[in-house]
Structures are given as structure tokens and as C-alpha cells.
C-alpha positions as CSV (number, residue, x, y, z in Angstrom):
1,X,9.3,26.7,2.5
2,X,6.7,29.5,2.4
3,X,3.6,27.4,2.4
4,X,0.5,27.2,4.6
5,X,1.9,24.0,6.1
6,X,5.2,22.2,6.1
7,X,6.2,18.7,5.1
8,X,5.8,16.0,6.1
9,X,2.0,15.4,6.3
10,X,0.2,12.1,6.4
11,X,-1.6,11.3,3.1
12,X,-5.3,10.6,3.1
13,X,-5.8,6.9,2.6
14,X,-8.4,4.5,1.1
15,X,-10.3,1.5,2.4
16,X,-10.8,-1.6,0.3
17,X,-14.4,-2.0,-1.0
18,X,-15.9,-4.9,-2.9
19,X,-18.5,-2.8,-4.8
20,X,-19.0,0.6,-6.4
21,X,-21.1,3.0,-4.3
22,X,-24.6,3.3,-5.7
23,X,-25.6,6.7,-4.4
24,X,-24.7,10.1,-6.0
25,X,-22.0,12.5,-4.9
26,X,-18.9,10.5,-5.8
27,X,-15.8,11.4,-7.8
28,X,-14.1,8.4,-9.5
29,X,-10.5,8.2,-10.6
30,X,-8.2,5.4,-11.9
31,X,-6.1,3.8,-9.2
32,X,-2.5,4.2,-10.2
33,X,0.1,1.5,-9.4
34,X,3.1,3.5,-8.2
35,X,4.6,5.3,-5.2
36,X,2.3,7.7,-3.4
37,X,3.9,11.1,-3.4
38,X,3.0,14.6,-2.0
39,X,4.9,17.4,-3.8
40,X,5.7,20.6,-2.0
41,X,6.9,23.5,-4.2
42,X,8.1,27.0,-3.2
43,X,9.7,28.6,-6.3
44,X,12.7,26.6,-7.3
45,X,12.5,24.5,-4.2
46,X,10.7,21.1,-4.7
47,X,10.3,18.5,-2.0
48,X,8.6,15.2,-2.7
49,X,7.4,13.2,0.3
50,X,6.6,9.5,0.3
51,X,3.6,7.7,1.8
52,X,5.7,6.9,4.9
53,X,6.7,10.6,5.3
54,X,10.2,10.2,3.9
55,X,11.9,12.2,1.0
56,X,11.7,10.7,-2.4
57,X,13.5,13.3,-4.5
58,X,16.9,11.6,-4.6
59,X,15.3,8.5,-6.1
60,X,13.6,10.4,-8.9
61,X,15.9,13.3,-9.8
62,X,14.4,13.6,-13.3
63,X,11.1,14.9,-11.9
64,X,12.4,18.1,-10.3
65,X,12.4,20.2,-13.5
66,X,9.1,19.0,-14.9
67,X,7.4,19.6,-11.6
68,X,8.8,23.2,-11.6
69,X,7.5,23.7,-15.1
70,X,4.0,22.3,-14.5
71,X,3.0,23.2,-11.0
72,X,2.0,26.6,-9.5
73,X,4.8,28.6,-8.0
74,X,3.8,27.8,-4.5
75,X,1.6,24.7,-3.9
76,X,1.2,21.3,-2.4
77,X,-0.1,18.5,-4.7
78,X,-1.0,14.9,-3.9
79,X,-0.4,12.2,-6.5
80,X,1.6,9.2,-7.5
81,X,5.0,8.6,-9.1
82,X,4.8,6.0,-11.8
83,X,6.9,4.5,-14.5
84,X,5.3,3.6,-17.8
85,X,6.8,0.7,-19.7
86,X,5.9,-0.9,-23.0
87,X,3.3,-3.2,-21.4
88,X,1.8,-0.6,-19.1
89,X,2.8,0.7,-15.6
90,X,6.0,-1.0,-14.3
91,X,6.1,-1.2,-10.6
92,X,9.2,-3.4,-10.6
93,X,11.1,-0.5,-12.3
94,X,10.0,1.7,-9.4
95,X,11.4,-0.7,-6.9
96,X,14.8,-0.6,-8.6
97,X,15.0,3.1,-7.8
98,X,15.3,2.5,-4.1
99,X,19.0,2.1,-4.3
100,X,21.8,3.7,-2.2
101,X,24.1,4.6,-5.1
102,X,23.3,7.9,-6.8
103,X,25.1,6.8,-9.9
104,X,22.7,3.8,-10.2
105,X,19.7,6.0,-9.7
106,X,20.9,8.4,-12.3
107,X,21.4,5.6,-14.8
108,X,17.9,4.3,-14.2
109,X,16.4,7.8,-14.4
110,X,17.8,8.2,-17.9
111,X,16.8,4.6,-19.1
112,X,13.3,4.5,-17.5
113,X,12.2,8.0,-16.6
114,X,9.3,8.4,-14.1
115,X,6.2,10.5,-14.3
116,X,4.1,12.2,-11.7
117,X,0.3,11.9,-11.8
118,X,-1.5,14.6,-9.9
119,X,-5.0,14.1,-8.3
120,X,-5.4,16.6,-5.5
121,X,-4.5,20.2,-4.7
122,X,-3.9,20.7,-1.0
123,X,-2.5,24.2,-1.0
124,X,-1.9,27.1,-3.5
125,X,0.0,30.2,-2.5
126,X,-1.0,31.1,1.1
127,X,-4.3,29.2,0.9
128,X,-4.7,25.8,2.7
129,X,-7.3,23.9,0.7
130,X,-7.5,20.8,2.9
131,X,-10.8,21.9,4.4
132,X,-12.3,22.6,1.0
133,X,-14.7,20.0,-0.5
134,X,-13.2,17.5,-2.9
135,X,-15.2,19.0,-5.8
136,X,-13.6,22.4,-5.2
137,X,-10.1,21.0,-4.9
138,X,-10.5,19.0,-8.1
139,X,-11.7,22.1,-10.0
140,X,-8.8,24.1,-8.7
141,X,-6.4,21.4,-9.7
142,X,-7.7,21.3,-13.2
143,X,-7.3,25.1,-13.5
144,X,-3.7,25.2,-12.3
145,X,-2.5,22.2,-14.3
146,X,-2.9,23.8,-17.7
147,X,0.8,23.8,-18.3
148,X,1.4,20.1,-18.0
149,X,4.6,18.5,-19.3
150,X,5.2,15.0,-20.7
151,X,6.2,13.9,-17.2
152,X,3.5,15.6,-15.2
153,X,-0.2,14.5,-15.7
154,X,-3.6,15.2,-14.3
155,X,-5.5,12.0,-13.5
156,X,-8.8,11.4,-15.3
157,X,-11.9,11.8,-13.1
158,X,-15.6,11.3,-13.6
159,X,-18.8,11.6,-11.6
160,X,-20.5,8.9,-13.7
161,X,-20.6,5.5,-12.1
162,X,-21.0,3.7,-15.4
163,X,-17.8,5.3,-16.8
164,X,-15.9,4.3,-13.7
165,X,-17.1,0.7,-14.0
166,X,-15.9,0.8,-17.6
167,X,-12.5,2.1,-16.5
168,X,-12.3,-0.7,-13.9
169,X,-12.5,-3.2,-16.7
170,X,-10.6,-1.5,-19.5
171,X,-7.7,0.1,-17.6
172,X,-6.5,-3.2,-16.0
173,X,-4.6,-4.1,-19.2
174,X,-2.6,-0.9,-18.8
175,X,-1.4,-1.9,-15.4
176,X,-3.8,0.3,-13.4
177,X,-4.9,-1.1,-10.1
178,X,-8.6,-0.4,-10.1
179,X,-10.7,2.7,-9.2
180,X,-10.6,5.2,-6.4
181,X,-13.9,6.7,-5.2
182,X,-14.0,10.0,-3.3
183,X,-16.9,11.9,-1.8
184,X,-17.4,15.2,-3.6
185,X,-18.2,16.9,-0.3
186,X,-15.3,15.4,1.7
187,X,-12.4,17.4,3.2
188,X,-8.8,16.1,2.8
189,X,-8.3,14.1,6.0
190,X,-4.6,13.2,6.6
191,X,-4.0,9.7,7.9
192,X,-7.7,8.7,7.6
193,X,-9.1,6.0,5.3
194,X,-11.7,8.4,3.9
195,X,-11.7,7.1,0.3
196,X,-12.7,3.8,-1.3
197,X,-10.5,1.6,-3.4
198,X,-11.9,-0.9,-5.8
199,X,-9.3,-3.4,-6.9
200,X,-9.3,-6.4,-9.2
201,X,-8.4,-8.6,-6.4
202,X,-8.4,-8.3,-2.6
203,X,-5.0,-7.5,-1.3
204,X,-3.5,-6.5,2.0
205,X,-0.2,-5.1,3.1
206,X,1.2,-7.2,6.0
207,X,4.2,-7.3,8.2
208,X,6.5,-10.3,7.7
209,X,7.4,-11.2,11.3
210,X,8.6,-14.8,11.0
211,X,9.0,-17.8,8.7
212,X,8.8,-21.6,8.7
213,X,11.4,-23.8,7.1
214,X,10.4,-26.1,4.3
215,X,9.8,-29.7,5.4
216,X,13.2,-30.6,3.9
217,X,14.7,-29.1,7.0
218,X,16.3,-25.9,8.4
219,X,18.7,-24.1,6.2
220,X,17.4,-25.6,2.9
221,X,14.4,-23.6,1.7
222,X,11.8,-21.2,3.1
223,X,8.4,-22.9,3.5
224,X,6.2,-20.0,4.3
225,X,6.3,-16.4,5.6
226,X,4.3,-15.5,8.7
227,X,2.1,-12.4,8.3
228,X,1.0,-9.9,10.8
229,X,-1.4,-6.9,11.1
230,X,-1.6,-4.3,13.9
231,X,-4.8,-3.7,15.8
232,X,-6.0,-0.3,17.1
233,X,-3.9,-0.8,20.3
234,X,-0.7,-1.3,18.3
235,X,-0.5,-5.1,18.9
236,X,0.7,-7.3,16.1
237,X,-1.5,-10.2,15.4
238,X,-0.7,-13.3,13.4
239,X,-3.2,-13.3,10.5
240,X,-1.9,-16.1,8.2
241,X,0.9,-17.1,5.9
242,X,2.0,-16.8,2.3
243,X,3.9,-19.7,0.6
244,X,3.3,-19.2,-3.1
245,X,7.0,-19.4,-4.1
246,X,8.7,-21.6,-6.7
247,X,11.6,-23.8,-5.7
248,X,14.3,-21.3,-6.7
249,X,12.6,-18.5,-4.9
250,X,12.4,-20.5,-1.7
251,X,16.1,-21.1,-1.8
252,X,16.9,-17.4,-2.5
253,X,14.8,-16.3,0.4
254,X,17.1,-18.1,2.8
255,X,19.9,-15.6,2.2
256,X,17.5,-12.7,1.6
257,X,15.9,-13.0,5.0
258,X,19.1,-13.8,6.9
259,X,19.8,-10.2,8.0
260,X,16.4,-10.0,9.6
261,X,17.1,-13.0,11.7
262,X,19.9,-11.2,13.6
263,X,18.6,-10.2,17.1
264,X,15.1,-10.9,16.0
265,X,13.9,-12.4,19.3
266,X,14.9,-9.3,21.3
267,X,11.8,-7.2,21.6
268,X,9.8,-9.3,19.1
269,X,6.0,-8.9,19.5
270,X,5.6,-12.7,19.5
271,X,8.5,-13.7,21.6
272,X,6.3,-15.2,24.4
273,X,4.6,-17.6,22.0
274,X,6.2,-20.8,23.4
275,X,4.6,-20.3,26.9
276,X,1.1,-20.7,25.5
277,X,1.5,-22.5,22.2
278,X,-0.1,-25.7,23.5
279,X,-3.0,-23.9,25.1
280,X,-4.6,-22.3,22.1
281,X,-4.2,-19.7,19.3
282,X,-4.3,-16.5,21.3
283,X,-2.6,-15.1,24.4
284,X,-4.4,-13.8,27.5
285,X,-5.0,-10.5,25.9
286,X,-6.6,-12.1,22.8
287,X,-3.7,-11.3,20.6
288,X,-3.3,-13.6,17.6
289,X,0.1,-15.3,17.5
290,X,1.7,-18.1,15.6
291,X,2.9,-21.5,16.8
292,X,-0.3,-23.1,18.2
293,X,-1.0,-26.7,17.5
294,X,-2.9,-27.2,14.3
295,X,-6.6,-28.1,14.9
296,X,-6.7,-30.0,11.6
297,X,-3.4,-31.9,11.8
298,X,-2.1,-32.4,15.3
299,X,1.2,-33.9,14.0
300,X,2.0,-31.0,11.8
301,X,5.2,-29.0,12.8
302,X,4.2,-25.4,13.2
303,X,7.4,-24.3,14.8
304,X,8.8,-21.0,13.3
305,X,11.6,-18.6,13.5
306,X,11.2,-14.9,14.2
307,X,12.2,-12.1,11.9
308,X,12.6,-8.4,12.8
309,X,9.2,-7.0,11.9
310,X,10.6,-4.5,9.3
311,X,9.5,-5.8,5.9
312,X,6.1,-5.3,4.3
313,X,4.6,-7.6,1.7
314,X,1.5,-7.3,-0.4
315,X,-0.6,-10.5,-0.6
316,X,-3.8,-11.4,-2.3
317,X,-6.5,-13.2,-0.4
318,X,-10.0,-14.5,-1.0
319,X,-11.8,-13.6,2.2
320,X,-11.5,-13.3,6.0
321,X,-12.7,-15.6,8.7
322,X,-12.9,-13.6,11.8
323,X,-9.7,-11.7,12.0
324,X,-7.5,-14.1,9.9
325,X,-7.2,-14.9,6.3
326,X,-9.3,-18.0,5.6
327,X,-6.7,-19.6,3.3
328,X,-3.1,-19.2,2.6
329,X,-2.5,-16.0,0.7
330,X,-0.7,-15.4,-2.6
331,X,2.5,-13.4,-2.6
332,X,2.1,-10.3,-4.8
333,X,5.2,-8.2,-4.2
334,X,7.4,-6.6,-1.5
335,X,6.5,-3.1,-0.5
336,X,9.7,-1.2,0.6
337,X,7.8,2.0,0.2
338,X,5.4,1.3,3.1
339,X,6.3,1.3,6.8
340,X,5.4,-1.8,9.0
341,X,3.2,0.4,11.2
342,X,0.9,1.1,8.3
343,X,-0.1,-2.6,8.1
344,X,-3.3,-2.4,10.1
345,X,-6.7,-4.1,10.2
346,X,-8.5,-1.0,9.2
347,X,-7.2,-1.4,5.6
348,X,-9.6,-4.4,5.3
349,X,-13.2,-3.8,4.5
350,X,-14.6,-6.9,2.9
351,X,-18.1,-7.1,1.4
352,X,-20.0,-10.3,2.6
353,X,-20.9,-12.8,-0.1
354,X,-24.3,-11.9,-1.6
355,X,-26.1,-15.2,-0.7
356,X,-25.1,-15.0,3.0
357,X,-26.1,-11.3,3.2
358,X,-29.5,-12.1,1.7
359,X,-30.2,-15.0,4.1
360,X,-29.4,-13.0,7.2
361,X,-31.5,-10.0,5.9
362,X,-34.6,-12.2,6.2
363,X,-34.1,-13.0,9.9
């Protein structure tokens, strides 16, 4: 493709924030609940890249023609693929698209067509805009998206904090996920968490690296999933569990997780847990791992079975205690669009409770 840079590129990311920034110099946008997508166009050639650097076009064939009609002849545009249902955005309908059969994808494309929401212009013609300020890129994006189609949209944006707070409350009913805040003077920084995301609940994307059987016994029902996050050195730490499943779902998970049990021990990041399980909750390097004796209930069985660390789950949590979730998390959804390596501690940026912050400020 005749563009200033070639796919794939890492998308710029966001860090979770508990409050809206108070200072000036921010651009606010709704946070769309879909699949992150960077679109590369060179004439008739369109290539859509996912968050984890893989091609998305075969899963959303209905978007190719609208993208050609709406976007500049040669450009790179960052945005989100979404599906709008009767009750708002439908993330489950997106998940159904990740299917190996082209005939199934084509059927879904006709029944529940997707749309593309654009929010950043990274290149136009021969010009690489990634070093340009966000304010400039937004203005350029608005100027080139004057030929929008029913399937290609420009995300709303405001510099007014009060408007953004209003969006945060009002847009939730439409299935939007919160608000994104971007510095107006910021460059586009691939792979960096240079934006803020304000969500209606704290969530984290975690690797599922193991599970525990229900107390009824092995082979019956899944009791809980063991969650992991990678640190800056690439070590996978055990950060908690999620167990918020109904009885039927616990039974279904037995078969669903069975393929991930095959050869799971070989090369598993927690395979040495048994050697230190009785000694504490971390190995010699300080890595968080599962299997240690419970400090609250010495008789509780915390034995677990490993899974190949290939699936990503989004969970909701209340707050962190040190580097672990304080309580069991709530299952939100599977995230097949995200690679396990992206599940890192740096996605978590929790605001301390106000009372605690106020007390410490006086000392």
C-alpha cells in the first residue's frame, strides 16, 4: 500500500481513571463498546487491522464498500467496529462474527450489519500525522469525513468537561462504555497508554490460566477461574478469581475449557507452584501464583488445574489490595479480540477512596 507507514501498527491505548481530569486542554469522546480497528486505505485496497495486529476484514465484509465511499483515497484512520441493535450497541453480535465459516459470516453481515466509528486520522496521502497534536488530527478528521455513509461515522467530541460528564450519564443506556479523555497537545503514541478511559465500572482484561473444580468434585462443575496479569518483566501473576456463574454455565464450562487443558502443564508459567505452595503466596522472585494455603481458612482446598494461558476474560472489580483484586471479581465477557500478552498491570490505574486520600494528605 502506498502509505507513509504499513500495517500493522500498535494502537494507542487508554488507562483506567476514576475521575474526569479537572484541568484544561482535554478532548472528550464517548467510549464505544466494539472491536478496535485501524483502517488502511489505498485506492480500492482496504485493510482493517484489529487491536492485536490481526486482519479483521474477512469478519466484516460489508464494511469495505462504505469505507471506500467515506474515507480519503489514501489514509489511515483509527476507530471502532460496532454493531447497533434495537437496545443499543450489541457486543455479543460482534463476537458471533469471529467464525471460521465465510458463509456464516456473510449471513450475519446481512442480518446484523456492522458500522465503523472513526475518531483519529493517522495519515492522509503521503503525510504521517502521528506526530501532530490531537487537536490538529481531530480537525483534519472532521474535514475529510464530510462524505460519511450510514455505516461510517465520526465520533462526537467536546472540549467541555460538563458536556462529557453528561455524556457519561446519558450514553450508558445506549450501550456506550463511558468516556475517553485525550490531551489536545498529545501525539499519537502506538502501544502507549496515553489516553484516559472513564467507565461505569472498574474492569480489567485478565488471562485465564487455570481453574478450580466445584466442591461437588472433579468433572462436575467449574468452581472458579484463575486470573493472571503480566508485569513489566513479562511474568504472569495470579491476581484473583472469578466465579460469578450460574449452575448451567458452570456445567457448560467443563466442556468449553477442556481443549485448553491439553498439554497445559508444559511451559505453563505457574507449573512450579507445588514446590512452594505451603511456604507462602509468592515464589522467590516475588511472582504471584495460585495454590498457597488460605490465610483465612486453613482447611479450604485451593488445589487447581492449569489451562493454557490463551483466553482473555473481562472482569469487573471493586478495588485492588496491593497487586491483587481485593474480592472475587464478576465475570463480564470473554474477549477473543484481545491477545493474552495485552493483559498487563499497566491497564489498572485506580483512584484511592476520598476519605483515605484526605487523611494521608494531613500527615
